[in-house]
C-alpha positions as CSV (number, residue, x, y, z in Angstrom):
1,M,0.0,0.0,0.1
2,F,1.2,3.6,-0.8
3,I,1.1,6.2,1.6
4,N,0.0,9.6,-0.2
5,L,-0.5,12.8,1.7
6,S,-1.1,15.0,-1.4
7,N,-4.3,16.1,-2.8
8,Q,-3.1,16.0,-6.3
9,V,-2.6,12.6,-8.0
10,K,-2.5,11.2,-11.3
11,L,-4.7,8.0,-12.0
12,N,-3.6,6.8,-15.4
13,D,-3.6,9.7,-17.6
14,I,-6.1,11.8,-15.5
15,E,-5.2,14.3,-13.1
16,V,-7.3,14.5,-10.0
17,D,-7.3,17.4,-7.3
18,F,-9.4,16.0,-4.4
19,A,-9.5,19.2,-2.4
20,A,-10.7,21.3,-5.4
21,L,-13.2,18.7,-6.6
22,K,-11.8,18.6,-10.3
23,L,-10.1,16.4,-12.7
24,R,-8.1,17.0,-16.0
25,I,-8.7,14.9,-19.0
26,D,-7.0,15.7,-22.4
27,K,-6.0,19.2,-20.8
28,V,-9.4,20.3,-19.8
29,W,-10.2,20.7,-16.2
30,Y,-13.6,19.6,-15.2
31,G,-15.6,20.0,-11.8
32,V,-16.8,16.7,-10.2
33,E,-19.8,16.3,-8.0
34,A,-18.7,15.8,-4.4
35,K,-20.0,12.2,-3.9
36,Q,-18.1,11.0,-6.7
37,I,-14.8,12.7,-5.6
38,T,-15.4,11.3,-2.2
39,L,-15.9,7.8,-3.4
40,L,-12.6,8.1,-5.5
41,K,-10.8,9.2,-2.5
42,L,-12.1,6.4,-0.3
43,L,-11.0,4.1,-3.2
44,F,-7.7,5.8,-3.4
45,D,-6.9,5.7,0.4
46,N,-7.5,2.0,0.3
47,Y,-5.4,1.2,-3.0
48,G,-4.8,-2.3,-3.9
49,Q,-7.8,-3.5,-1.4
50,A,-11.5,-4.1,-2.4
51,I,-13.9,-2.0,-0.6
52,S,-17.3,-3.5,0.4
53,R,-20.6,-1.8,-0.8
54,D,-21.5,-1.7,3.1
55,K,-18.3,0.3,3.8
56,I,-19.1,2.7,0.8
57,M,-22.6,3.3,2.2
58,Q,-21.2,3.9,5.7
59,E,-18.5,6.4,4.3
60,I,-20.5,8.2,1.7
61,W,-24.2,8.4,3.4
62,P,-23.4,8.2,7.2
63,D,-26.5,9.7,8.3
64,V,-29.0,8.7,5.4
65,I,-30.6,5.6,4.9
66,V,-30.0,4.5,1.2
67,S,-30.3,1.4,-0.7
68,D,-27.7,-0.9,-2.4
69,N,-28.6,0.6,-5.7
70,S,-27.4,4.1,-4.7
71,V,-23.9,2.6,-4.5
72,S,-24.4,1.1,-8.0
73,Q,-25.5,4.4,-9.3
74,L,-22.6,6.4,-7.8
75,I,-20.1,3.8,-9.2
76,T,-21.8,4.1,-12.6
77,Q,-21.4,7.8,-12.6
78,L,-17.8,7.8,-11.4
79,R,-17.0,5.5,-14.2
80,K,-18.7,7.7,-16.7
81,T,-16.8,10.7,-15.2
82,L,-13.5,8.8,-15.7
83,Q,-14.5,7.7,-19.0
84,D,-14.0,4.0,-17.7
85,D,-15.6,0.7,-19.2
86,K,-17.1,-1.6,-16.8
87,G,-16.1,-4.4,-19.2
88,T,-12.7,-3.8,-19.6
89,P,-12.1,-1.5,-16.6
90,K,-8.8,0.6,-16.3
91,F,-9.9,2.6,-13.2
92,I,-12.3,0.7,-11.0
93,K,-12.7,-3.1,-11.0
94,T,-15.7,-4.9,-9.5
95,V,-14.8,-7.6,-7.1
96,P,-17.5,-10.3,-7.2
97,R,-19.3,-10.6,-3.8
98,I,-16.9,-8.0,-2.1
99,G,-17.1,-4.6,-3.8
100,Y,-14.9,-2.4,-5.6
101,Q,-11.1,-1.8,-6.1
102,L,-9.1,1.0,-7.7
103,I,-6.8,-0.6,-10.2
104,A,-5.6,2.6,-12.2
105,H,-1.7,3.4,-12.1
106,I,-0.9,6.2,-9.5
107,S,1.6,8.8,-9.6
108,T,2.1,12.1,-7.7
109,K,4.3,15.1,-7.8
110,Q,5.7,13.6,-4.6
111,K,8.1,10.5,-4.7
112,E,6.1,7.7,-3.3
113,K,7.7,5.0,-1.1
114,P,6.1,1.7,-0.3
115,A,5.4,1.7,3.6
116,T,4.5,-1.0,6.1
117,I,1.7,0.3,8.3
118,N,1.4,-0.7,12.0
119,K,-1.4,-0.1,14.1
120,S,-0.1,3.4,15.5
121,T,0.9,4.5,12.3
122,L,-2.6,3.6,10.7
123,A,-4.3,5.5,13.8
124,I,-2.2,8.6,12.6
125,F,-3.1,8.5,9.0
126,M,-6.7,7.7,9.8
127,S,-6.9,10.9,11.9
128,L,-5.1,12.8,9.1
129,G,-7.7,11.3,6.7
130,L,-10.6,12.5,8.9
131,F,-9.0,16.1,8.9
132,M,-8.7,15.9,5.0
133,G,-12.1,14.8,4.7
134,L,-13.5,17.5,6.6
135,A,-11.4,19.8,4.5
136,L,-13.0,18.5,1.5
137,S,-16.6,18.7,2.8
138,Y,-15.7,22.5,3.3
139,F,-14.5,23.2,-0.1
140,W,-16.9,21.2,-2.3
141,H,-19.4,23.8,-3.0
142,L,-16.7,26.2,-4.4
143,L,-16.2,25.8,-8.1
144,T,-12.4,25.6,-8.1
145,L,-9.9,24.4,-10.4
146,E,-6.8,24.9,-8.3
147,T,-6.3,25.3,-4.6
148,P,-6.7,28.9,-3.9
149,Q,-3.7,31.1,-3.8
150,E,-3.5,34.1,-1.5
151,S,-5.7,36.8,-2.7
152,N,-4.0,40.1,-3.9
153,Y,-7.2,41.9,-3.5
154,S,-8.6,43.4,-0.3
155,Y,-11.8,44.7,0.9
156,Q,-12.4,48.4,0.5
157,S,-16.0,49.5,1.4
158,R,-19.7,49.0,0.8
159,L,-20.9,51.3,-1.9
160,T,-24.7,51.1,-1.1
161,S,-26.8,50.1,1.5
162,V,-30.7,50.2,0.5
163,P,-33.5,47.9,0.5
164,G,-33.8,45.7,-2.7
165,A,-31.4,44.9,-5.6
166,E,-28.5,46.5,-6.9
167,V,-27.4,44.8,-10.3
168,F,-26.3,45.2,-13.9
169,L,-22.9,46.9,-12.6
170,R,-20.8,48.7,-15.5
171,Y,-17.7,50.8,-15.0
172,S,-17.2,53.9,-17.5
173,P,-14.3,53.5,-19.7
174,N,-12.3,56.1,-17.6
175,G,-13.0,54.1,-14.6
176,R,-14.6,57.0,-12.6
177,Y,-18.2,56.2,-12.7
178,L,-20.1,52.9,-11.7
179,A,-23.5,52.7,-13.3
180,F,-26.0,50.2,-12.1
181,S,-29.8,49.5,-11.8
182,Q,-31.5,49.8,-8.2
183,T,-34.8,48.7,-7.2
184,A,-37.2,51.4,-6.6
185,N,-39.0,52.0,-3.1
186,N,-42.3,50.3,-4.5
187,R,-40.1,47.4,-5.8
188,S,-42.3,47.5,-9.0
189,Q,-39.4,48.9,-11.1
190,M,-35.7,49.5,-11.3
191,D,-34.0,53.1,-11.5
192,L,-30.7,54.0,-13.2
193,V,-28.0,55.2,-10.6
194,I,-24.3,56.3,-11.1
195,Y,-21.7,56.1,-8.3
196,D,-19.0,58.7,-8.7
197,A,-15.8,57.2,-7.5
198,Q,-14.2,60.6,-7.4
199,S,-16.8,62.5,-5.0
200,K,-18.2,59.3,-3.5
201,A,-21.7,60.4,-4.3
202,L,-24.6,58.5,-5.7
203,H,-26.8,60.2,-8.4
204,S,-30.3,58.9,-9.6
205,I,-30.3,59.7,-13.2
206,K,-33.4,57.9,-14.5
207,S,-36.6,57.4,-12.4
208,S,-39.3,57.5,-15.2
209,G,-41.9,55.3,-13.6
210,Y,-40.7,52.6,-15.9
211,S,-38.0,49.9,-15.4
212,E,-34.4,51.2,-16.5
213,Q,-32.1,48.2,-16.4
214,A,-28.5,47.0,-17.8
215,P,-26.7,50.3,-18.5
216,V,-23.7,50.1,-20.9
217,W,-21.2,52.7,-21.7
218,S,-20.2,53.6,-25.4
219,P,-16.6,52.7,-25.9
220,D,-15.7,56.5,-26.3
221,G,-17.6,57.1,-22.9
222,K,-19.9,59.7,-24.5
223,W,-23.1,57.8,-24.4
224,L,-24.9,55.5,-22.0
225,A,-27.5,52.9,-23.1
226,Y,-29.9,50.8,-21.2
227,Y,-33.2,48.8,-21.3
228,R,-36.4,50.5,-20.7
229,H,-39.1,47.9,-19.6
230,D,-42.8,48.9,-19.3
231,P,-45.6,46.5,-18.9
232,I,-46.1,45.8,-22.6
233,S,-43.0,46.6,-24.3
234,C,-39.1,47.1,-24.2
235,T,-36.7,49.5,-26.0
236,I,-33.1,50.3,-25.7
237,R,-32.7,54.0,-24.8
238,I,-29.5,56.0,-25.3
239,M,-28.5,59.4,-23.7
240,S,-25.5,61.8,-23.7
241,V,-23.1,61.6,-20.8
242,S,-20.7,64.2,-21.9
243,N,-21.9,66.9,-19.6
244,P,-21.0,67.0,-15.8
245,V,-22.6,64.0,-13.8
246,E,-24.9,66.3,-11.9
247,T,-26.9,67.2,-15.2
248,W,-27.4,63.8,-16.6
249,R,-30.7,63.4,-14.9
250,L,-31.9,66.2,-17.3
251,S,-30.4,64.8,-20.4
252,P,-32.9,63.7,-22.9
253,D,-33.0,60.1,-24.1
254,F,-33.4,58.5,-27.7
255,H,-34.7,55.4,-29.0
256,M,-31.7,53.2,-29.9
257,A,-33.2,49.9,-30.8
258,D,-36.1,47.5,-29.8
259,C,-35.7,44.6,-27.3
260,Q,-37.8,41.7,-26.1
261,P,-40.2,42.1,-23.3
262,G,-39.7,40.5,-20.1
263,F,-36.3,39.0,-20.9
264,R,-34.7,39.2,-17.6
265,R,-30.9,38.7,-16.8
266,S,-29.6,39.8,-20.2
267,K,-27.1,42.7,-20.3
268,I,-26.1,44.8,-23.2
269,H,-22.7,44.8,-24.5
270,W,-20.9,47.5,-26.5
271,P,-17.6,46.3,-27.4
272,V,-16.7,48.4,-30.4
273,Q,-18.3,51.9,-31.4
274,S,-20.5,50.3,-34.4
275,T,-22.0,47.3,-32.8
276,L,-24.1,46.0,-29.7
277,Y,-24.7,42.6,-28.7
278,T,-27.8,41.4,-26.6
279,S,-29.8,38.5,-26.0
280,E,-33.6,37.3,-27.0
281,W,-35.6,34.3,-26.5
282,H,-36.4,32.2,-29.6
283,D,-37.0,28.6,-30.2
284,D,-37.1,27.7,-26.5
285,A,-33.6,29.1,-26.0
286,P,-31.8,32.4,-25.5
287,K,-30.1,33.6,-28.6
288,L,-27.2,35.9,-29.1
289,V,-28.2,39.2,-30.9
290,E,-26.0,41.3,-32.9
291,I,-27.1,45.0,-33.6
292,T,-25.2,47.1,-36.3
293,L,-25.3,50.8,-35.4
294,N,-26.0,53.9,-37.4
295,L,-23.5,56.7,-36.1
296,S,-24.5,59.5,-38.2
297,T,-26.4,61.6,-35.6
298,Y,-26.6,59.4,-32.4
299,P,-26.1,55.7,-32.2
300,Q,-29.0,53.8,-33.4
301,E,-30.1,50.4,-34.8
302,K,-29.3,50.0,-38.5
303,D,-29.4,46.3,-38.8
304,R,-29.5,43.1,-36.6
305,E,-28.8,39.4,-37.0
306,I,-29.6,36.5,-34.6
307,L,-26.7,34.2,-34.3
308,N,-28.3,31.1,-33.5
309,Q,-25.2,29.0,-32.7
310,Y,-24.8,30.8,-29.4
311,Q,-27.3,30.5,-26.5
312,P,-25.9,32.8,-23.9
313,I,-27.0,32.5,-20.1
314,E,-24.3,34.9,-19.2
315,M,-21.5,36.7,-21.4
316,D,-19.0,39.2,-21.6
317,I,-17.4,40.6,-24.8
318,N,-14.2,42.7,-25.1
319,A,-12.9,45.3,-27.7
320,K,-11.3,42.6,-29.7
321,Q,-14.7,40.9,-30.1
322,N,-13.7,37.9,-27.8
323,M,-16.5,36.5,-25.9
324,L,-16.8,34.8,-22.7
325,I,-20.0,32.7,-22.8
326,V,-22.0,30.5,-20.3
327,Q,-24.3,28.2,-22.2
328,K,-26.2,25.0,-21.0
329,K,-25.3,21.8,-22.5
330,N,-27.2,18.5,-21.6
331,Q,-27.2,19.0,-17.7
332,A,-24.2,20.8,-17.4
333,F,-22.9,24.7,-17.7
334,E,-20.1,25.5,-19.9
335,L,-18.1,28.6,-19.8
336,S,-16.2,29.0,-23.1
337,K,-14.1,31.5,-24.9
338,V,-15.3,32.4,-28.4
339,D,-13.7,34.7,-31.1
340,L,-16.7,36.3,-32.7
341,K,-14.6,37.2,-35.9
342,T,-13.5,33.5,-36.6
343,H,-16.3,31.7,-34.5
344,S,-13.6,29.5,-32.9
345,S,-14.3,28.1,-29.5
346,V,-12.3,27.0,-26.4
347,L,-14.0,25.2,-23.6
348,L,-12.8,26.7,-20.1
349,L,-14.9,25.3,-17.3
350,Q,-17.9,23.0,-16.9
351,S,-20.1,22.9,-13.7
352,K,-23.7,21.7,-12.6
353,Q,-24.1,25.2,-11.3
354,V,-24.6,28.3,-13.6
355,F,-21.8,30.8,-13.7
356,W,-22.8,34.3,-12.6
357,G,-21.0,37.6,-12.9
358,V,-18.7,36.4,-16.0
359,N,-16.3,39.3,-16.7
360,W,-12.9,39.4,-18.6
361,D,-9.9,40.8,-16.2
362,L,-7.8,43.6,-17.5
363,A,-5.4,41.4,-19.4
364,H,-8.3,39.8,-21.3
365,T,-6.6,36.6,-20.9
366,G,-8.1,35.7,-17.5
367,F,-11.5,36.0,-16.1
368,W,-13.8,36.7,-13.2
369,I,-16.8,34.6,-11.7
370,G,-19.4,35.4,-9.1
371,N,-21.9,32.8,-7.7
372,E,-21.1,31.7,-4.1
373,A,-17.6,33.4,-4.1
374,L,-15.7,36.0,-5.9
375,R,-13.1,34.1,-7.9
376,H,-10.3,35.3,-10.4
377,F,-8.8,32.9,-12.8
378,S,-5.6,34.0,-14.5
379,N,-6.2,31.0,-16.7
380,A,-8.3,28.0,-16.5
381,D,-5.8,26.4,-14.1
382,N,-5.0,29.0,-11.7
383,M,-7.8,30.5,-9.4
384,Q,-7.8,32.9,-6.6
385,L,-10.5,33.1,-4.0
386,I,-11.0,36.8,-3.4
387,H,-14.2,36.9,-1.3
388,Q,-16.8,34.6,0.0
389,P,-20.1,36.3,1.1
390,A,-22.8,34.9,3.5
391,G,-25.2,34.8,0.6
392,F,-24.5,35.0,-3.2
393,I,-22.6,37.4,-5.7
394,A,-25.2,38.1,-8.4
395,D,-23.1,40.5,-10.5
396,L,-19.7,42.3,-10.8
397,A,-17.8,44.8,-12.7
398,I,-14.1,45.3,-13.3
399,N,-12.5,48.9,-13.3
400,P,-10.7,49.1,-16.5
401,I,-8.0,51.6,-15.3
402,T,-7.3,50.5,-11.5
403,G,-8.6,46.8,-11.8
404,D,-10.8,47.2,-8.7
405,V,-13.8,44.9,-8.6
406,A,-17.3,46.1,-7.5
407,H,-19.7,43.2,-7.1
408,S,-23.4,42.8,-6.1
409,E,-23.8,40.4,-3.1
410,G,-27.0,39.5,-1.4
411,M,-29.5,37.0,-0.2
412,A,-33.1,36.1,-1.1
413,S,-35.8,33.7,-0.1
414,V,-38.2,31.6,-2.0
415,N,-41.8,30.8,-0.7
416,L,-44.7,28.8,-1.6
417,Y,-48.3,30.1,-1.7
418,D,-51.5,28.3,-2.0
419,L,-54.5,29.8,-3.8
420,T,-58.0,28.1,-3.6
421,L,-60.5,29.1,-6.5
422,T,-64.3,28.7,-6.4
423,D,-64.4,30.1,-9.9
424,F,-61.9,31.5,-12.3
425,E,-62.6,35.0,-11.9
426,K,-59.9,37.5,-10.6
427,Q,-58.9,36.8,-7.0
428,T,-57.4,39.1,-4.4
429,N,-54.1,38.5,-2.5
430,D,-56.2,38.0,0.6
431,N,-57.1,34.6,-0.8
432,R,-53.7,33.2,-0.7
433,L,-52.0,31.3,2.0
434,Q,-48.3,30.8,2.5
435,L,-47.4,27.3,2.6
436,S,-43.6,27.4,3.4
437,S,-41.0,28.9,5.8
438,S,-39.0,31.9,4.7
439,A,-35.9,30.3,6.5
440,R,-35.5,27.7,3.8
441,L,-35.3,27.8,-0.1
442,D,-38.6,25.8,-1.0
443,V,-39.1,25.1,-4.7
444,L,-40.7,22.5,-7.2
445,P,-44.3,22.2,-5.7
446,A,-46.6,19.4,-6.8
447,I,-50.0,19.0,-5.8
448,S,-52.0,15.8,-5.8
449,D,-54.7,15.1,-8.2
450,D,-57.3,15.6,-5.6
451,G,-55.7,19.2,-4.3
452,L,-55.3,18.0,-0.8
453,Q,-51.5,17.4,-0.6
454,T,-48.6,19.7,-1.8
455,A,-45.0,18.0,-1.9
456,F,-42.1,20.4,-2.3
457,V,-38.3,20.3,-2.2
458,S,-36.6,22.3,0.6
459,Y,-33.0,23.3,0.8
460,Q,-31.7,24.6,3.9
461,R,-28.3,26.1,4.6
462,R,-26.2,24.6,7.5
463,G,-24.3,27.7,7.9
464,L,-21.8,30.3,6.3
465,D,-20.3,27.3,4.5
466,G,-23.1,27.2,1.9
467,F,-23.7,23.5,2.6
468,R,-27.4,22.6,2.3
469,Y,-29.6,19.9,3.6
470,I,-32.1,18.8,0.8
471,E,-35.4,17.5,1.8
472,I,-38.9,16.6,0.4
473,W,-41.5,18.1,2.5
474,L,-45.3,17.4,2.6
475,K,-48.2,19.7,3.3
476,H,-51.8,18.5,3.7
477,K,-54.6,20.8,3.5
478,Q,-56.3,19.7,6.6
479,K,-53.1,19.8,8.7
480,K,-51.5,23.3,10.0
481,A,-47.9,22.3,9.5
482,A,-45.8,20.7,6.8
483,T,-43.7,17.5,7.6
484,V,-40.7,15.9,6.1
485,L,-41.1,12.9,3.8
486,A,-37.5,12.3,3.1
487,N,-33.9,13.5,3.3
488,L,-32.2,13.3,-0.2
489,P,-28.3,12.6,-0.7
490,E,-26.6,15.9,-1.7
491,N,-25.7,14.5,-5.0
492,I,-29.4,14.5,-6.2
493,T,-30.5,17.6,-8.0
494,V,-34.4,17.4,-8.3
495,S,-36.0,18.2,-11.6
496,Y,-39.7,17.5,-10.9
497,L,-42.0,15.6,-8.4
498,L,-44.9,13.6,-9.7
499,W,-47.9,12.4,-7.7
500,S,-49.8,8.9,-8.1
501,P,-53.5,9.3,-9.0
502,S,-54.3,7.8,-5.4
503,G,-52.2,10.3,-3.7
504,D,-50.2,7.6,-1.8
505,N,-46.8,7.7,-3.7
506,L,-44.6,10.4,-5.0
507,L,-41.9,10.1,-7.9
508,V,-39.0,12.3,-7.5
509,A,-37.0,12.8,-10.7
510,D,-33.4,14.0,-10.7
511,T,-31.4,15.6,-13.6
512,E,-29.4,12.5,-14.1
513,H,-32.3,10.6,-15.4
514,N,-32.9,8.6,-12.1
515,I,-36.5,8.3,-10.7
516,Y,-37.1,7.6,-6.9
517,L,-40.4,6.6,-5.1
518,I,-41.6,7.8,-1.7
519,N,-44.6,6.2,-0.1
520,T,-46.4,9.0,2.1
521,F,-46.8,6.3,4.7
522,S,-43.5,4.6,5.1
523,R,-41.7,7.7,4.1
524,K,-38.7,5.9,2.5
525,L,-36.8,7.1,-0.6
526,V,-36.3,4.2,-2.9
527,P,-34.6,4.3,-6.2
528,I,-36.7,2.5,-8.9
529,I,-35.3,3.7,-12.4
530,S,-31.8,4.3,-13.2
531,G,-29.2,3.4,-15.9
532,F,-30.8,4.9,-18.9
533,Q,-29.3,7.6,-21.3
534,D,-32.4,9.6,-21.1
535,L,-36.0,9.5,-19.8
536,E,-39.3,11.2,-20.8
537,K,-43.1,11.0,-20.7
538,V,-43.1,9.5,-17.0
539,Q,-46.9,8.6,-16.4
540,W,-48.8,6.7,-13.7
541,S,-51.3,3.9,-14.5
542,K,-54.8,5.0,-13.6
543,D,-54.7,2.3,-10.7
544,S,-51.4,3.8,-9.3
545,R,-49.8,0.4,-9.6
546,K,-47.4,1.0,-12.4
547,V,-45.3,3.8,-13.8
548,F,-44.8,4.0,-17.6
549,F,-41.9,5.7,-19.0
550,N,-40.0,6.1,-22.4
551,A,-36.1,5.5,-22.0
552,K,-33.1,5.8,-24.4
553,N,-30.8,2.8,-24.4
554,S,-27.3,2.6,-24.7
555,N,-27.8,2.3,-28.5
556,N,-29.6,5.6,-28.5
557,N,-33.0,3.9,-29.3
558,W,-36.1,4.9,-27.5
559,Q,-38.0,2.2,-25.6
560,K,-41.3,2.1,-23.7
561,W,-40.7,0.7,-20.3
562,A,-43.0,0.2,-17.2
563,Y,-42.0,-0.1,-13.4
564,D,-44.4,-2.5,-11.4
565,L,-44.9,-1.3,-7.7
566,Q,-46.0,-4.9,-6.6
567,L,-43.1,-6.7,-8.3
568,T,-40.6,-3.7,-7.5
569,S,-39.0,-4.3,-11.0
570,N,-38.8,-2.5,-14.4
571,Y,-39.8,-4.6,-17.7
572,L,-39.7,-3.6,-21.3
573,H,-43.2,-2.7,-22.6
574,K,-42.4,-1.9,-26.2
575,E,-39.2,-1.8,-28.2
576,D,-37.7,0.8,-30.7
577,L,-40.3,3.6,-30.2
578,T,-40.6,6.3,-33.1
579,L,-41.1,9.6,-31.5
580,N,-42.5,12.5,-33.4
581,D,-42.5,15.8,-31.6
582,E,-43.2,17.6,-34.6
583,K,-47.0,16.4,-35.0
584,E,-49.6,18.6,-33.7
585,M,-51.0,17.0,-30.5
586,S,-54.7,16.6,-29.5
587,L,-56.6,18.1,-26.7
588,N,-56.5,15.1,-24.7
589,E,-52.7,14.6,-25.3
590,I,-52.3,18.3,-24.1
591,K,-54.1,17.4,-20.9
592,A,-51.9,14.5,-20.3
593,L,-48.7,16.5,-20.2
594,N,-46.6,16.7,-17.2
595,P,-43.0,18.1,-16.4
596,S,-41.3,14.9,-17.6
597,F,-41.9,15.5,-21.3
598,T,-39.0,16.7,-22.9
599,H,-40.5,19.7,-24.7
600,Y,-43.0,20.5,-21.9
601,R,-42.6,24.3,-21.9
602,K,-42.4,24.3,-25.8
603,I,-45.4,22.5,-26.3
604,I,-47.4,24.8,-23.8
605,H,-46.0,27.9,-25.3
606,S,-47.0,26.9,-28.8
607,Y,-50.3,25.7,-27.8
608,L,-51.1,29.1,-25.9
609,A,-49.6,31.0,-28.9
610,N,-52.0,29.5,-31.2
611,N,-55.1,30.1,-29.0
612,I,-54.5,33.6,-27.7
613,D,-54.8,36.7,-29.8
614,D,-53.7,39.4,-27.3
615,F,-50.2,40.5,-28.7
616,I,-49.1,42.1,-25.6
617,I,-49.4,38.8,-24.0
618,L,-47.9,36.9,-27.0
619,D,-45.0,39.4,-26.9
620,A,-44.1,38.5,-23.1
621,L,-45.0,34.7,-23.4
622,P,-41.8,33.2,-24.6
623,S,-39.6,34.5,-21.7
624,S,-42.6,34.2,-19.1
625,I,-42.8,30.4,-19.9
626,H,-39.1,30.3,-19.2
627,L,-39.3,32.0,-16.2
628,Y,-42.2,30.0,-14.7
629,R,-43.1,26.4,-15.6
630,P,-46.7,26.3,-16.3
631,A,-49.4,23.9,-15.0
632,V,-51.7,21.8,-17.1
633,T,-55.1,20.7,-15.7
634,D,-58.2,18.9,-17.0
635,I,-59.8,22.4,-17.4
636,G,-57.0,24.5,-18.7
637,I,-53.5,25.7,-18.3
638,Y,-52.1,27.9,-15.6
639,Y,-49.1,30.1,-16.5
640,V,-47.3,33.2,-15.0
641,L,-46.9,36.2,-17.1
642,Q,-44.1,38.9,-16.5
643,Q,-45.1,42.3,-17.3
644,G,-42.3,44.7,-16.4
645,H,-41.5,43.6,-13.1
646,K,-45.0,42.4,-12.2
647,L,-46.0,38.8,-12.2
648,Y,-49.5,37.8,-13.1
649,L,-51.2,34.5,-12.8
650,Y,-53.3,33.6,-15.7
651,F,-55.7,30.6,-16.7
652,Y,-56.5,29.5,-20.1
653,L,-59.8,27.5,-20.4
654,F,-59.9,24.7,-22.8
655,E,-63.5,24.7,-23.4
656,T,-64.4,28.3,-23.8
657,K,-61.0,29.4,-25.1
658,E,-61.0,32.1,-22.5
659,N,-57.7,33.7,-21.2
660,K,-58.3,35.0,-17.7
661,E,-56.2,37.0,-15.4
662,I,-56.5,35.3,-11.9
663,S,-54.2,37.4,-9.7
664,Q,-51.1,39.6,-9.6
665,I,-48.6,37.2,-7.5
666,G,-45.7,39.7,-6.8
667,F,-42.9,41.2,-8.2
668,Y,-39.9,39.8,-9.9
669,E,-36.6,41.8,-9.1
670,H,-33.7,39.8,-10.4
671,D,-33.0,36.2,-11.5
672,I,-31.3,34.1,-8.6
673,N,-31.1,30.8,-10.7
674,V,-34.0,29.0,-8.8
675,P,-36.8,26.8,-10.5
676,L,-40.0,28.8,-10.3
677,T,-43.2,26.6,-10.9
678,V,-46.9,26.6,-10.7
679,S,-48.8,23.4,-9.9
680,S,-52.5,22.7,-9.8
681,S,-55.1,19.9,-9.0
682,K,-56.7,18.1,-11.8
683,D,-59.9,20.2,-11.5
684,A,-58.0,23.6,-11.4
685,K,-59.5,24.8,-7.9
686,H,-56.3,24.4,-6.0
687,V,-53.0,26.2,-7.2
688,V,-49.6,26.6,-5.7
689,Y,-46.9,28.7,-7.1
690,S,-43.4,29.6,-5.9
691,R,-42.3,33.2,-5.4
692,V,-38.8,35.0,-5.0
693,E,-39.0,37.3,-2.0
694,G,-36.9,39.5,-0.1
695,V,-34.1,40.1,-2.6
696,E,-31.7,42.4,-0.6
697,M,-28.3,43.2,-2.4
698,D,-25.5,45.7,-1.7
699,I,-22.4,46.7,-3.9
700,V,-19.2,46.1,-2.3
701,L,-15.8,47.2,-3.5
702,H,-12.5,45.1,-3.4
703,T,-9.4,47.0,-4.5
704,K,-6.1,45.6,-5.7
705,K,-3.4,45.4,-3.3
706,A,-0.1,47.4,-4.0
707,E,2.6,45.2,-5.3
708,L,5.8,45.2,-3.3
């Protein structure tokens, strides 16, 4: 057995950093899920020995009751990450009737020497291993690709301290002014604010009654452009900023270009004087939009092109038209560097967590990222942890002269509300009832068919380390308090919940195409479906005894399967399905939709767009359907419409083809990357929706330390 005290090792041709939760394959670093890296560390620490399945369960899930199948799934996921083949393993070997053994060739940066271990030595290294395990647990939630170096930035000051959100941060080209959007007092709009670093003063320059968002400076610093959102439209406005800042609030603004109503997180990018870049929602995905400007009088739109090959969730574009872009690929988020002139692309980072606050650094070779910590990457392999807040970092900006970093950090809660309707007429907010606690993050509500039970996913922080308990909770209408149904392993990211018609069982689906079953009486989480390339169209039988689903096998062919609750096994129901997602669906097929359908939102958007003739609603519908997952009932479809910053619950009735506004359900201040959904009983009389509340952010400044 080898004694290895390094967190960085090489297994065959793959480099592994246990502390940073990442591995390097073909010169590209990838983030690895915490349970997988912990399992790999367990196998590594016991190199040369077979580890039993019981030992793995004890070490990986010490406080959670899991089945033997959880070990199989985790081994399968780790093999997939390592690109290992079960039939001809090069990393992990299955030892029949015992467990699993690491067989990869090991090399480290330190010279390794064989050692004979006596009991006292073993005790020392067990203690050391425990310490390393605790350190690993502390750092798993940070997306790091190297062990953090000492920061060369220091906290300077807090620039704002007012209720609400301060986001869309942008420094002027001369580094003196910081422009941002700030929530107005009534929280129904955002105002445009300028921080003057020279006078240390804040100037509110636009408070029009509309929502002014995402300011951007022209490359020459003479113009400031921004979105203006009202309840029915969006335009990009532009104003001159050549005069003293005290007079900017009196400067007239002009129409520069049109934009898409309701699109939330998109910034405007103005890398060169003649070109703007922004985002719009098309074909169920965000698209990059290039706007060419006419500069004859003031900058205004001359032409535009949708670049369909790019689907930016976040981006930053520099003067050389090199773009940092965050896109979702399968179930992961990728950060890439793209040359917009040649359209060549290089993958930089991958993560299951979306990247926020992506910015080029001053050298335009490295980059900054927000999320749960402020981090600077001089390249994809070297990271500095600059600052870790109690909450999250939603946005940041880099001073182009000094290199100082201003970032917006804050906290928010997500609560669930219950609405009972006797008819489908407009309701008052007095009728709604809060279901969940503001102390937790409660998402993905699912109402049983009869409307009596609501299950939901609850995340609870353990402390400032950012770790979270993940639980399934149940609230019964006839009981005052909700109760815990099950605790989930932390490697599960829930996609949706699905009740059986009887209301006795609940399906929990994750983003890795696994499905678990919870019985409301036994309250045990049991894995029932796993090992498929993809899953869709998961549906209960009418008697609640079977679950039917379409699954993609290893040959990339779709098949229809069924899980029998009495036999506790899956069986093939129909081979080689031919799926046709392009055909028009009947009304009965629309009524059978649930969130397991691959194109659930797209199908509902298409159906509503074909049956609603209100152009104001149609303009806001694409981004609204993306923001809130709608609910299909036997009577009609519930959906949320974002108009400006206001959120409205609507109900479209199948029979009468009426589209009714039910209630204003709140305001939407900023995207905090949580799933927002509506759920309803089959008769549409009981509705539960999620809502982001208490968004509080302040702008914090970190300055670069003087070089010695």
